[in-house]
Structure formats: C-alpha cells, structure tokens
TORTIRO-238674 format. One record per residue (C-alpha): y negated, z, x; chain; residue in one letter; residue number from 1. Coordinates in nm, 2 decimals, always signed. Each point is the difference from the previous one (the first is absolute). Layout:
+--------+--------+--------+-------+-----+-----+
!      Y !      Z !      X ! chain ! res !   n !
+--------+--------+--------+-------+-----+-----+
!      Y !      Z !      X !     A !   a ! NUM !
...
+--------+--------+--------+-------+-----+-----+
END
This chain:
+--------+--------+--------+-------+-----+-----+
!      Y !      Z !      X ! chain ! res !   n !
+--------+--------+--------+-------+-----+-----+
!  +0.00 !  +0.00 !  +0.00 !     A !   x !   1 !
!  -0.35 !  -0.07 !  +0.12 !     A !   x !   2 !
!  -0.28 !  +0.24 !  +0.05 !     A !   x !   3 !
!  -0.36 !  -0.05 !  -0.09 !     A !   x !   4 !
!  -0.28 !  +0.05 !  +0.24 !     A !   x !   5 !
!  -0.35 !  +0.12 !  -0.08 !     A !   x !   6 !
!  -0.13 !  -0.20 !  +0.30 !     A !   x !   7 !
!  -0.30 !  -0.21 !  -0.09 !     A !   x !   8 !
!  -0.07 !  +0.18 !  -0.32 !     A !   x !   9 !
!  -0.36 !  +0.13 !  -0.04 !     A !   x !  10 !
!  -0.02 !  +0.38 !  -0.02 !     A !   x !  11 !
!  -0.04 !  +0.14 !  -0.35 !     A !   x !  12 !
!  -0.30 !  +0.23 !  -0.06 !     A !   x !  13 !
!  +0.09 !  +0.36 !  -0.08 !     A !   x !  14 !
!  -0.04 !  +0.12 !  -0.35 !     A !   x !  15 !
!  -0.15 !  +0.33 !  +0.12 !     A !   x !  16 !
!  -0.37 !  +0.05 !  -0.05 !     A !   x !  17 !
!  -0.03 !  -0.14 !  -0.35 !     A !   x !  18 !
!  -0.15 !  -0.32 !  +0.13 !     A !   x !  19 !
!  +0.12 !  -0.23 !  -0.29 !     A !   x !  20 !
!  -0.26 !  -0.26 !  +0.05 !     A !   x !  21 !
!  +0.07 !  -0.02 !  +0.38 !     A !   x !  22 !
!  +0.37 !  -0.04 !  -0.07 !     A !   x !  23 !
!  -0.06 !  -0.28 !  -0.25 !     A !   x !  24 !
!  -0.23 !  -0.17 !  +0.25 !     A !   x !  25 !
!  +0.25 !  +0.04 !  +0.28 !     A !   x !  26 !
!  +0.28 !  -0.15 !  -0.22 !     A !   x !  27 !
!  -0.22 !  -0.29 !  -0.08 !     A !   x !  28 !
!  -0.08 !  -0.06 !  +0.36 !     A !   x !  29 !
!  +0.37 !  +0.01 !  +0.10 !     A !   x !  30 !
!  +0.10 !  -0.23 !  -0.28 !     A !   x !  31 !
!  -0.28 !  -0.25 !  +0.09 !     A !   x !  32 !
!  +0.16 !  -0.02 !  +0.34 !     A !   x !  33 !
!  +0.34 !  -0.10 !  -0.15 !     A !   x !  34 !
!  -0.06 !  -0.32 !  -0.21 !     A !   x !  35 !
!  +0.37 !  -0.04 !  -0.10 !     A !   x !  36 !
!  +0.01 !  +0.36 !  -0.14 !     A !   x !  37 !
!  -0.33 !  -0.06 !  -0.17 !     A !   x !  38 !
!  +0.15 !  -0.32 !  -0.16 !     A !   x !  39 !
!  +0.30 !  +0.21 !  -0.12 !     A !   x !  40 !
!  -0.23 !  +0.25 !  -0.16 !     A !   x !  41 !
!  -0.21 !  -0.27 !  -0.17 !     A !   x !  42 !
!  +0.31 !  -0.18 !  -0.12 !     A !   x !  43 !
!  +0.14 !  +0.33 !  -0.15 !     A !   x !  44 !
!  -0.34 !  +0.06 !  -0.17 !     A !   x !  45 !
!  +0.00 !  -0.36 !  -0.13 !     A !   x !  46 !
!  +0.34 !  +0.06 !  -0.15 !     A !   x !  47 !
!  -0.12 !  +0.31 !  -0.17 !     A !   x !  48 !
!  -0.30 !  -0.19 !  -0.14 !     A !   x !  49 !
!  +0.23 !  -0.28 !  -0.13 !     A !   x !  50 !
!  +0.21 !  +0.26 !  -0.17 !     A !   x !  51 !
!  -0.31 !  +0.13 !  -0.17 !     A !   x !  52 !
!  -0.08 !  -0.35 !  -0.11 !     A !   x !  53 !
!  +0.35 !  -0.02 !  -0.15 !     A !   x !  54 !
!  -0.06 !  +0.33 !  -0.18 !     A !   x !  55 !
!  -0.32 !  -0.14 !  -0.15 !     A !   x !  56 !
!  +0.18 !  -0.32 !  -0.11 !     A !   x !  57 !
!  +0.28 !  +0.21 !  -0.16 !     A !   x !  58 !
!  -0.25 !  +0.22 !  -0.19 !     A !   x !  59 !
!  -0.17 !  -0.32 !  -0.13 !     A !   x !  60 !
!  +0.33 !  -0.14 !  -0.11 !     A !   x !  61 !
!  +0.10 !  +0.32 !  -0.16 !     A !   x !  62 !
!  -0.33 !  +0.03 !  -0.19 !     A !   x !  63 !
!  +0.02 !  -0.36 !  -0.12 !     A !   x !  64 !
!  +0.35 !  +0.06 !  -0.14 !     A !   x !  65 !
!  +0.17 !  -0.23 !  +0.26 !     A !   x !  66 !
!  +0.21 !  +0.29 !  +0.14 !     A !   x !  67 !
!  +0.37 !  +0.03 !  -0.11 !     A !   x !  68 !
!  -0.07 !  +0.34 !  -0.15 !     A !   x !  69 !
!  -0.27 !  +0.25 !  +0.04 !     A !   x !  70 !
!  +0.23 !  +0.26 !  +0.14 !     A !   x !  71 !
!  +0.14 !  -0.24 !  +0.26 !     A !   x !  72 !
!  -0.35 !  -0.11 !  +0.10 !     A !   x !  73 !
!  -0.12 !  +0.36 !  +0.04 !     A !   x !  74 !
!  +0.30 !  +0.10 !  +0.21 !     A !   x !  75 !
!  -0.04 !  -0.31 !  +0.22 !     A !   x !  76 !
!  -0.37 !  +0.07 !  +0.05 !     A !   x !  77 !
!  +0.06 !  +0.36 !  +0.10 !     A !   x !  78 !
!  +0.27 !  -0.10 !  +0.25 !     A !   x !  79 !
!  -0.23 !  -0.27 !  +0.14 !     A !   x !  80 !
!  -0.29 !  +0.25 !  +0.04 !     A !   x !  81 !
!  +0.23 !  +0.24 !  +0.19 !     A !   x !  82 !
!  +0.12 !  -0.28 !  +0.23 !     A !   x !  83 !
!  -0.36 !  -0.12 !  +0.06 !     A !   x !  84 !
!  -0.11 !  +0.36 !  +0.08 !     A !   x !  85 !
!  +0.29 !  +0.03 !  +0.24 !     A !   x !  86 !
!  -0.07 !  -0.33 !  +0.18 !     A !   x !  87 !
!  -0.37 !  +0.10 !  +0.03 !     A !   x !  88 !
!  +0.11 !  +0.34 !  +0.15 !     A !   x !  89 !
!  +0.21 !  -0.18 !  +0.25 !     A !   x !  90 !
!  -0.29 !  -0.23 !  +0.09 !     A !   x !  91 !
!  -0.21 !  +0.31 !  +0.06 !     A !   x !  92 !
!  +0.27 !  +0.14 !  +0.22 !     A !   x !  93 !
!  +0.01 !  -0.31 !  +0.21 !     A !   x !  94 !
!  -0.38 !  +0.00 !  +0.03 !     A !   x !  95 !
!  +0.01 !  +0.36 !  +0.12 !     A !   x !  96 !
!  +0.28 !  -0.07 !  +0.25 !     A !   x !  97 !
!  +0.25 !  +0.23 !  -0.17 !     A !   x !  98 !
!  +0.36 !  -0.04 !  +0.13 !     A !   x !  99 !
!  +0.15 !  +0.06 !  -0.34 !     A !   x ! 100 !
!  -0.16 !  -0.31 !  -0.14 !     A !   x ! 101 !
!  +0.19 !  -0.25 !  +0.21 !     A !   x ! 102 !
!  +0.34 !  +0.01 !  -0.18 !     A !   x ! 103 !
!  -0.14 !  -0.02 !  -0.36 !     A !   x ! 104 !
!  -0.24 !  -0.28 !  +0.11 !     A !   x ! 105 !
!  +0.28 !  -0.20 !  +0.15 !     A !   x ! 106 !
!  +0.21 !  +0.06 !  -0.32 !     A !   x ! 107 !
!  -0.29 !  -0.11 !  -0.21 !     A !   x ! 108 !
!  -0.03 !  -0.32 !  +0.19 !     A !   x ! 109 !
!  +0.37 !  -0.07 !  -0.03 !     A !   x ! 110 !
!  +0.00 !  +0.06 !  -0.37 !     A !   x ! 111 !
!  -0.31 !  -0.21 !  -0.04 !     A !   x ! 112 !
!  +0.17 !  -0.29 !  +0.18 !     A !   x ! 113 !
!  +0.31 !  +0.04 !  -0.22 !     A !   x ! 114 !
!  -0.22 !  -0.01 !  -0.32 !     A !   x ! 115 !
!  -0.20 !  -0.29 !  +0.15 !     A !   x ! 116 !
!  +0.32 !  -0.20 !  +0.05 !     A !   x ! 117 !
!  +0.11 !  +0.08 !  -0.35 !     A !   x ! 118 !
!  -0.34 !  -0.12 !  -0.13 !     A !   x ! 119 !
!  +0.03 !  -0.32 !  +0.20 !     A !   x ! 120 !
!  +0.34 !  -0.07 !  -0.14 !     A !   x ! 121 !
!  -0.14 !  +0.05 !  -0.35 !     A !   x ! 122 !
!  -0.27 !  -0.26 !  +0.08 !     A !   x ! 123 !
!  -0.27 !  +0.26 !  -0.01 !     A !   x ! 124 !
!  -0.17 !  -0.14 !  +0.31 !     A !   x ! 125 !
!  -0.35 !  +0.15 !  -0.08 !     A !   x ! 126 !
!  +0.15 !  +0.35 !  +0.03 !     A !   x ! 127 !
!  +0.29 !  -0.06 !  +0.24 !     A !   x ! 128 !
!  -0.17 !  -0.19 !  +0.28 !     A !   x ! 129 !
!  -0.28 !  +0.26 !  +0.06 !     A !   x ! 130 !
!  +0.25 !  +0.28 !  -0.03 !     A !   x ! 131 !
!  +0.23 !  -0.15 !  +0.26 !     A !   x ! 132 !
!  -0.30 !  -0.07 !  +0.24 !     A !   x ! 133 !
!  -0.12 !  +0.36 !  -0.04 !     A !   x ! 134 !
!  +0.35 !  +0.13 !  +0.07 !     A !   x ! 135 !
!  +0.04 !  -0.21 !  +0.31 !     A !   x ! 136 !
!  -0.35 !  +0.11 !  +0.13 !     A !   x ! 137 !
!  +0.07 !  +0.36 !  -0.08 !     A !   x ! 138 !
!  +0.33 !  +0.00 !  +0.18 !     A !   x ! 139 !
!  -0.15 !  -0.18 !  +0.30 !     A !   x ! 140 !
!  -0.28 !  +0.26 !  +0.01 !     A !   x ! 141 !
!  +0.24 !  +0.30 !  -0.03 !     A !   x ! 142 !
!  +0.26 !  -0.13 !  +0.25 !     A !   x ! 143 !
!  -0.25 !  -0.10 !  +0.28 !     A !   x ! 144 !
!  +0.07 !  +0.20 !  +0.31 !     A !   x ! 145 !
!  -0.34 !  +0.17 !  +0.00 !     A !   x ! 146 !
!  +0.05 !  +0.10 !  -0.37 !     A !   x ! 147 !
!  +0.34 !  +0.14 !  +0.07 !     A !   x ! 148 !
!  -0.14 !  +0.21 !  +0.29 !     A !   x ! 149 !
!  -0.30 !  +0.12 !  -0.21 !     A !   x ! 150 !
!  +0.22 !  +0.11 !  -0.29 !     A !   x ! 151 !
!  +0.27 !  +0.16 !  +0.22 !     A !   x ! 152 !
!  +0.06 !  +0.37 !  -0.05 !     A !   x ! 153 !
!  -0.15 !  +0.21 !  +0.28 !     A !   x ! 154 !
!  +0.23 !  +0.30 !  -0.06 !     A !   x ! 155 !
!  +0.32 !  -0.17 !  +0.12 !     A !   x ! 156 !
!  +0.14 !  +0.17 !  +0.30 !     A !   x ! 157 !
!  +0.19 !  -0.20 !  +0.27 !     A !   x ! 158 !
!  +0.37 !  -0.03 !  -0.07 !     A !   x ! 159 !
!  -0.03 !  +0.02 !  -0.38 !     A !   x ! 160 !
+--------+--------+--------+-------+-----+-----+
END
C-alpha cells in the first residue's frame, strides 16, 4: 500500500486566536494557487446550482399540475433539496481544503457521469452533455497531483 506525503502542501493556518476572516482569506489565497482544485470547487458548486434549477423546474411542474401526483412531487423536491445542500456543502469543503471533502466529491462526479451517460442514452443532450463535461472537469480537478496533496490528511503517521 502507498503512503501519502504532505510535501509541497501549503501550511494550514491554525484555528486558535479566533481569526475567522484571516482563515478564510488564507484558504482563498491557497486555493487561488491551485487552479485545478479551484476548478473542482467551482464544478461542484455549479452542480449544486444545477440541482437548484431542477428543483425550481419541478416546483413549477408540480404547481401547474404536470407532476405525477402531488405527494410524489413533494417527496422528490425534498430529496433534491437535501442532495443540493449536500453537494454545496462538499463544494464548500473543497474550497476550504478539508480532507473529508475529497471522497464525497469524487463520488459526486462519478454519479454525475453515470447520470449524464443515462441522459445521453435517453437523447436528453441538453442536460446530459453539460453534466458529462462537468463530471470530467470535476474529476480532473480532484485527481490532479496538487489537488491530491492539498486534500491529503495531515494526521496520518508513517506506516499506517
């Protein structure tokens, strides 16, 4: 099994001192120096925004009577809202260089690619093509060597 190295990763500011604004500014500066990780965070945020658009479209369809049933539409909208909030939370974690965000972000991109392929097979090119491009860009941003180093856990001891 391989071992991750923290070599080349910028130091994280300490959370002591209550300098929240300084920590945010420091995270922005570190993220600006990693364009691939910035792209991954932007892609994740764009996917959250797209999910919000889908929610709005489903609310309109439900209000106009085009939904299958009102209970199905309400349940679907609630699930979509929870997923959109989760995707936005993951985007926030990437932007703040939180190691926990890497795995859910990669899984989000894999699921987005699977759904995009399904949409393309269903001849829904207007939704499938952008989703596939976002998934590819998100995976490229997350799996770039600098991104992997930046999101590596710092608490791993050698030999684990």
